[in-house]
N, C-alpha and C positions, 0 to 999 in steps of 0.2 A: 503495499498498499503506499502509498504517498505522504510521505513526509506533513504536508502538509493538508493534507489530510485526516493522520495522525492527529494534528493538530486542534485542527476545526471540529474532531467529535468530540471532543469537550465542551462542555457546561459550559454556556458561558462566554464561548470562543465563536467572536464570528471570524468569517477569512479575513477580512482587513486586521482585525488582530491580530491570526496569526502570520501573515505576513511579518506586520509592525514586529511582532515575535522573533520570526528569523531575519528581519532584519536587522535587529539590535545584537546579534550573537547570541541570547537568551536562549536558545533551545543545543541539549548535544543527543547524539546518537553514541552510543556502548563508551559516554564520556568524551566524544572530539563535540569541541562547536562546527553547527553545521550548518548553514543561510539557505541553502536551496529546499526550495521546498517543493523538486520538484524530485527528490531522491528517493527511492525507492526501498522503503524499513521493511525488513520481517518479523516477523513477531517474536524471531529470537533473538533478539535487540532493544536497547532497554532506553529510551524515549524521555529527556526532562525537556523543564520547564524552571530555568535558576533548577534548584538543589528540590523540586517537585516533578517524583517519574509520571507522567500519565502513560505511560506504558511499561507493565516489566517485562522485561525480557521470560521469555516458557526456556526451556531447559529445549538443549540440543544434543539428540543422542546417535552416531553413526559407529555400528557394532557390524563387526565380524566374526560371525558363529560359524562354527569346525560340524556342520550338520550330519548326525549319524541316520540308519536309516529304521524307518520303520515309525518316523515324527514327519508329522503334515506338516506343510507348509502351511501354517494358518493362523490363527490367535485365539478360538477355542475348537472345539468338536468332542460329538457325544461318546462317541466313539473308540477316539483314534487318540493317543500323546501327540501334544504339538511343539512345537520347534517355542512359545512359547513359556512353556512350563522349564524350559533350560535357561531366562533367567530369570536373573536378582525380581521377587512380583515389585519392591520399587518403583522399574525404568519399566515392564508390563505395557502398561495403562499407554506407555506415550509412545508406540514403536509399530511401523507398520512393515510390511517383508517388500522387498525391493528385488524383485529375479523371484517368483520361486525356485521352488526344487521339487518333484511328486516323492511321495511319503518311503520309495522306493531307494531315491537316488542319494545319494552322499557330495558332504564337499563344500563350498565355498561359498557361503549365503549370509547378508546384509540387512539388518534389519536398521531405522531411522525414522529419526523422529520430523525430518525434513523431508513433505513431500514431492516439492519441486527439486533438490538434489536426485534420487532416489529416481526420480522420472526419468531422468538421464543415465540410468546405470537400465533402463528394460522398454524405452524405447523406439519401436523397432526401424522410423528412422534416421536416428542416428549414428544408428552400423558403427556400436561398438562392437566390437570381437570379445566374445566370451572362451574361453577352452576345457574340452571337457575330456579323463579318460574312459574309456568304454573297453567293455570285455561282449561279446558277444556269442549268441549262438553253433552260427558256422561259422568256417573261414569267411574273413574278408578276402571279395572275387577283385582279382588285380582290377577292372572298370571302372569300382566303390570311389577311390578319389578321382577320373574323371569325368563320373556322372555328378558327384556334389560338384564340385568348382563349377559343373554346366549350370545348376542350380536340379530341384526337384522340383516338379511341379503337383501343389496337396489341393487333390480336388474341390474340400470344402471352401475354401479359403478362396478359390480359383484365380492361384497368381502360382508362379513358379518362385520357389526360395531363394536369396540373394547366394551367390557364390559361396561355397565353402572349402576350408580346406582341412586333408583327413592327411596327415599322419601317420602311416603302419608301424608296429610297434613288434612286432610277433604277426602273426596265419588270424590270429584270435582278437588280437589290443591294439585298439587307435588311438590318437589323441587328434579330436575333432576342431574346431574351430569353425565357429556359427558369428553369422551377425547381426541374428535380428532379436531370436528369442521368440519362435512363436508356440504356440502350444504342442505343448511334448514334440517340438519338433524333431532331436536327432531321433527319436527313434522310430518316428516316421519316415526318414528317412531311412535308417538306417530296411525299416519294412518293405520303400517299396523301389530297394533295390537286392529283396526278397533275403532278407534278414532279423536277424532278432537282437534286441541289448540286454544279455543278462544283468548286468552292473553300468552304472553312471555314476563318474564323480565329477564333481564342476569343480581345475583346477582355480578359477581365472576370471574374471569380465574387465574389461581391457587393463587399468595399470593394478588394480584388485587382484591381490593374490593371497591365496591360502597361508598364511603363514606357516611355516612346517612344525612351528614347536607347538603351536596351539591342538591340543590332547581332542579326539572323540568328542564330543556334548560341549566343547568346551570355547570359549565369546573372549572380547576382548574387546576395543574404542580403535577406535583410527586412527591412528594419526593425524596432525595438521593437515603436513603433504599429504596422506592416502586421500582424506578428506577435496581437498584441494585437485585434485588428480582425475577426480571425475569433470572437473570444469563450473 
């Protein structure tokens, strides 16, 4: 929201008065004087007029979780445990999941209270690379890498996936990088070439790489550099 709007939303503060407050240098955002009413201010920033807080900063959380198999990427479920049960109770209510994994899949899961930030991880138009290590039921055919690079037709969406990379590790294991993140995309791509995934482990999303020191079921807060790398 624009800073001028935040100020003028307060009782008894007209738009004209808001402009005067800004011009006189009485408004600060996160402790820094700001005179630009057009500046966009998130709900995670504190706004003051003089020493009076007119917008309290909400807590911003950015977490990396090493998801175990058997947990749903959901906030709650009546039948299965969810990844939220692995998070400290006092911060669960603030979080949503950025880029889900299905119940059987493992690996990197991102949770945040910042919806605009996490959307950049999942929006197909941004083409953020996401890398998975997969094991297949049958040997991976020699033409699979070519098919993935050409794109796979998805009948339900009536579209062809963006080109994907496949690095074969052995006859039934590969590292696959996609640039969209559509529903069950990697599993559906292998199904389209006559194969089936038996395990799927997400290693990275963009520059965010699963911390090798993070135990299964464990989580940690992202560093400032990791947060800013998302853009």
